[in-house]
Structure formats: structure tokens, C-alpha cells
N, C-alpha and C positions, 0 to 999 in steps of 0.2 A: 333597865339600862345596866349595862355591864361596869362594874366598878374596878378601875384599873389601879386603884392606890395600893393593892396589895403587891404590886409589882415593885413598887418602890422600896419594899421592906424585904426583898428577895436579897438571899446569901448566897453566893457561888463560892464553893471551895476547890482548890487545885489540889488537895490532898489525895494521894494515892492509897490511903490506909483503906483496906478492906474490912477493919473491925469497926468503923465508925458505924454508929447506930442511924445517924442523920444523913447518910450518904444517900440513901433512896428518897427521902423527903425533900432534901434541900437541892440536890442536883437535877439537872433536866432528865426526862426521859424519853425513849424513843420506842414507838410501838410500831411494828411491821405488820401490815395486813396482807394476808395470802389471798384474798378475794374482796371484791368490791364492798365497801362499808360506809357507815354514815357515823360521822363524829359530831358530838355535841358538847358545846362548852356552855356549863351554866353560869348564872350570875355570880355565884359564889367562888368560880373558878374550877369547878368540877369538870371533869371530862367524863363523857359518856360514849362508848363505841357500840354500835349496833350494825345489824345487816342492812345493807342497800335495797332501796325498793326496785331495783332492777335485778331480776331473778338470775340464777346460774345459768339457766338453759338459755334465757335470752342473750346473755353476755358471750357464750359459746357460740351461739347462732350469728352473732354480730362479728367475732373475731373470724368465724369461717367466710362469711360474705367479704370481708376485707381481704383474707388470703385469696380467694376467687378471684377478686376483682385485680389484685396485683399480678396473678398469673395470666389473666387474660390481657393485661397492658404490656406484659413483657413478650406474649407471644405475637401481639400485632406490631409491636416495634421490630422483632426480629424477622417477620415475614415481610416488612417494607425493604429490608435490605438483605436479599438472598445470597446464601454463601456459595460461590462457584467452585472454590478449591479450598478445603479446610474443614471436610466433614470428620466426624468422631474417628472413623477408621482411617483417615488419611487418604482416602481415594478421591479423585477428581469427580465432580458433579457435574452433568450435563446441564447447562444452564436453560435450555429449550425445556427440560423437564420439571422446572420449579414451577409451582402453582402461580405465582406472581411475577415470572419473567416474561417479557416481550420481545420476540426476535421477528421482526419485519422483514420477511422474505422478499417483499416486494421491493423494498429500500435497496437491499443486497443486489438484487438482480439488476436494478437499474445503474447501480454504481458500476457492476460488472460491463454492462452493455456500453457505458460512456467509456470505460476504460478501452475496451474492444474497438470503439470509434475512433479513439485517439491512436492507438497502434496501427490501424489500418488505413487512416485518413488519406485518400488519395492513392491508395496502394492496395494491399492485400494480404493473403495469409497462404503460408506454404507449410509443409511438414519436411522433415530431414531425418531419414532412418540411419542410424548408426549402431554398429556393434562394440560394446564395452563389457570387458569382465564376463564375457561368454553369454551375454543377454543383448538382446536387440531393444534399443531406446528410440521414440518417435519424439524427437525435438521440435517444438512450434518455432515458426519462423514468421516474424510480422515486419511489413515494410511500410513506411508512409513517405510523403514527399510533400515540400511546397515549392514555391517558385526557384528556391535557390539550393536546396539540398534534399538528400535522400537518407533516411534513417531507417538502418537494418537491425533488428532485435532477434537475437537468437537465444531460446531459452535453453536453461540447463539445470539438473538437480544437483544442488551443493551437497548433499549426502552423498554422491559418488565423485563429484568434481568441485572442491571447494573453491571459493572466489580466488584465493591467493594463488591458484595453480593455473590459472587462465592466462594464455598469451594470445596477441592479435597481431596478424601482420597483413597491410595493406600494400600492395605491390602496384606501380605505374600510375600514381597520382601525380599531375603536372604541378609545377611551380606555382606559386601564388600569382607571379608577374605573367604567367602564361594562361591565366583563367579565362580570358576573352580570345584566345587564339588556338583553340583546340580542333585542329584540323586534322585531316589524314583518315586512313581505312581503319587505323588501330592495330591491326597486326603490325605495322611498321614500328609502333613504338613498343610493343610487347611481343617481339618474336620468340622471346625465351619462355613465355609461358604456353604450356602443353594445352592443346584443344581437347575437348572432353567429347567422348562419342563423335568424333570426325565431325564436329560442328563447323560449317563455313561461316557462320557469323564473325564479324570482328571483335577482338575481344581488345578491351582498353586497361586492364588490369586484373587483378586477382584478390580475394578476400580470404583469409585463412585463420580458423579459430582452433586452438589446440588446448589441451589440458596436460601440463607436465608434473609427472609424479615420481617418487622413488628416487633413491639415491644417483641412479643411472640418468635421469632425467627422460624418463620414457615419455613420449607423446602419444596420446589419444586425441584423433582428429574429430572435432565436433562439427566443423563446417569448413568447407573448400568450395570456392565459386569463382566463375568469371565475370567481370563486369561488362556489361553490354554498350556503355556510353564512358566518356572520359570524366574524370572527376579531379580535383586539385586540391592541395594543401590551403590550410589557413595561414594567415598573415603571420611571417617569423615562427613557422612550424615547421618541423622536420619529418613529421608523420602524421597520419589521419587520427584523428581523435577517437575514443572510445571509453566507456564506462561501463562497471557492473551496477544494476538497478534492481530493486524489487519488481517482480511480475505486476502484482496487484491483481491478477485474477486466477481462477482456479483452471488447472490443466485440463482442457477439454479436448486432447487430442485423441485419447484414448481411454474410454470410461473402465475398462479392465487394467488400467496403469496401476501398480502398486503405488502406496502412498509414499514410501521412502525415495521413491525415483521420479515424484512430481516435480515439475520445473518451476522453482520457486524464484529464480534469478534470469535477469536478462544479460547478455552481451549486447549493449546499444553501440553501433558505429554510426557516426554521422559524416557523410561522405558529400561534401560541397560539389555543386555541378560545374563542370566546365562547358564553356559555348564558343561557337565559331566566332562571334562577334558581340560587342558590348549592347546590352538592351535586350538581347534575345533570350527569350524563355524555352526551354525544352522540357516537355513532361515525358517521363520513363514510363513505358509500358510493363517492364519487369526490372527487377534490381539485380537479376542474377541471369545469365544466360541460361536456359532450360527451364525456368519457373514459369508458370501460366501468365499469359500475357492479359492485361485490363485494356478495355477501351478508354483510350486517353479523351476521347469526345465527351465522356461522361464524367469526367473528373470534377469533383466538386467545386474545388477552388478555381479550376479553370473557368467553368460556367459562371461563377461569381464575378470574374475578373471581366470575361466577355459583357457580362450583364450590365457592369459599372461603365464599360468603354461605349457601351451602346447606349446608355442613358446620357451620356455626356455629349456623344455625337448626335443624338436626337435634338438638343437645344440648337444645334447648328445646321447640318445638312441632313439629318435623318439616320437612324439606326440602321436601316435596309441597306443603303448605299455603303456606310462604313463597313458592315460586315461582309458585302461583297468585295471589296477592296482588300479585306484581310484575307480572306479565302483565296484570291487571285495571288496574292503576295506569298502566302503559305504554299501553294501548288508551285508557283515558280521557284522557291526556295528549295523544296523537295526535289524538283526536277534538276535543278543546278548541282545539288549535293550528290545524286546519284550519278550525275555525269562525272563528278569530280572523284568519287570513288572507284567508276570503272576506268579513268584515266590513270589513277594512281596504282591500279592492279597491273596495267599492262605497262607502265614505265620501267623500264631498265635500270638496273643499279649501276651507277657510274664510280668506277674506283678514282680515287684522288691520291 
């Protein structure tokens, strides 16, 4: 058993004298060990320092194992978060080349397809070739429609035509009060609009998109076309609305197109439909005169509307008879509209 009574008689001196003979005996001593050791305190208070049972070779091996484990932990934690940009050289790193990076090509393709369906719903796609800065660009044009409006989107590269330089002018839109009385041949409303390629089809207005640049406001025409059917303004609006939006899709017009000319923005123009009478729905077969025409009988939303009407009529008198009545009414309306157009063409102008 250790006798602790000797600690009661210990004397500690705060003397800084280096010549005292009892400094080493009376004061505490600190011993530094350069390697693992074993310290033994005897019953009389003597201290014995010896070599540890753990050999030096075992100690070094243990330290090496700890260092290797730490390196492995750091490597695994860094691999879970791949660096996209921020390499030692400062260059950007392709994320698809990283070992732990996952790029789902199928999901990206689904998103692209969904965006295309939205841009061309009940409509279609066209391209417009323009010459700008001594080079030819093929701008994508998407159009869609619903029961009440047609949306026209024209793509353009912001690297050549910044969004702030875009100007849109839509001519020929009827007032909001006249949205349900759009009658006439069209040319009567827009005699001032020049016809393109001697087209005899009636025009109800025009759409023109330009980019203004330079101190002299030089214009580059991105799009110019004539409307095949009448449109109207929104309530308390003096002009047709438009906005600049992200394309959301890759440019698939020309696979050889340069990256700096990729169409990353759309000029989106929403044109409300004007009709001859309230409650009538007109589906457009093209948004601009000269564009490829679509089959209006295969329009998705039109078929859905007819199916809903047919289901409701089936509960009363049957869908077949209701469909026949609708076809007869549509045929009679088309004939009356054609007769009205012919009459207006032959009508002589009267001076007042």
C-alpha cells in the first residue's frame, strides 16, 4: 500500500535562485518521454521509468495504419461530392466524366419531348431563314393554339441579338369590343398590308419582329408574316402582348449550327382569336400565310372537346345524332361564309 503521508511534509519554494542545492530535491520535476515508456511509482515514492512492452516497430505500424485509414476516409468523402468546376488547374470539368457522376440521358430526353409538345400543341413547327452579319441563320418557329388564342414563338440567339434590342409590331388587331364581330374578307381591313408572293388569300394583319442595334437604330428583320385570320386586343390594351422567354430546348434546326448562334430565347406572341359570333370556336390550320397547314380535324383539344360533347349527348339522345347535327351546322356555316366572301369581293365601294 502506498504511503501518502510523505506528501504532507513536502515544501515548495518559489525562489528563483539557481544556486540553491535543494532546488532539484524539493521542487517538482518534469520528465519528457521521446517514445512509449512505462512509469512505476514505488511504495517509498521512488519513480522508475522503463521501456514500454509495446515495441517501436509495432508503434510505427499502428501509426501507419491510422494515417492510411484517415486518407481513405478523406478520399471517400471527396468522391461523394464531385467537383464540377474548381480543379487545381482552374479548368472546368465535364461532370459526365466523373466516376461518381450520374447523368440520366433518358430523363433529359423526356423533358425535351415534353417541352416540344407544349410548344406545338394543336399547332406545328416551321423554320425561317434570315441573313444577318453576312451569315445565314435558321430560326425555329413554334406555334400552338387553344380555343381562344394562338401563341407564336420565334427563336433567336442572344449572342447576336440581345433581348433588349428586340422589337415586336402586330398590325390589324381588332378592338376588344369587336372580338365577336370579325366579319369581312380581310383585305378590306388591311389594304395597306403588302401581299407576299402574290398570294390571293385574305390577310387580317401582320407580325413583324426586328432587332434594333447601333447608334443609328439599324434594324435586322427576324420575322415578318401575314395573319390568315382575324385577332383582337385584350381588354384595355392598345397592342398585342409579347414576352421574351427561355427556349428550354436544344436547337434542333441544324446539327451543324455553331454554338454561339444557338437560339436560346423565344419571342412569344399571344394573339387572341376574333370570331364572327359569340360562342363560335375557330381552329387555325396555320398561324402565318405561307406556313404548312395542319389537319384541323386531328387537333388534340378539338377531339377532346367533341368527345366530351358526345358523351354528354349520349345521356340524352345519343352521340351519333348529335355529331350529325354538328357536321350539318358546320357545313352550312362554311357555305354561308364563302358566299359572304364572294359577295364582299364583288361589292363596289361607295363614296360618302
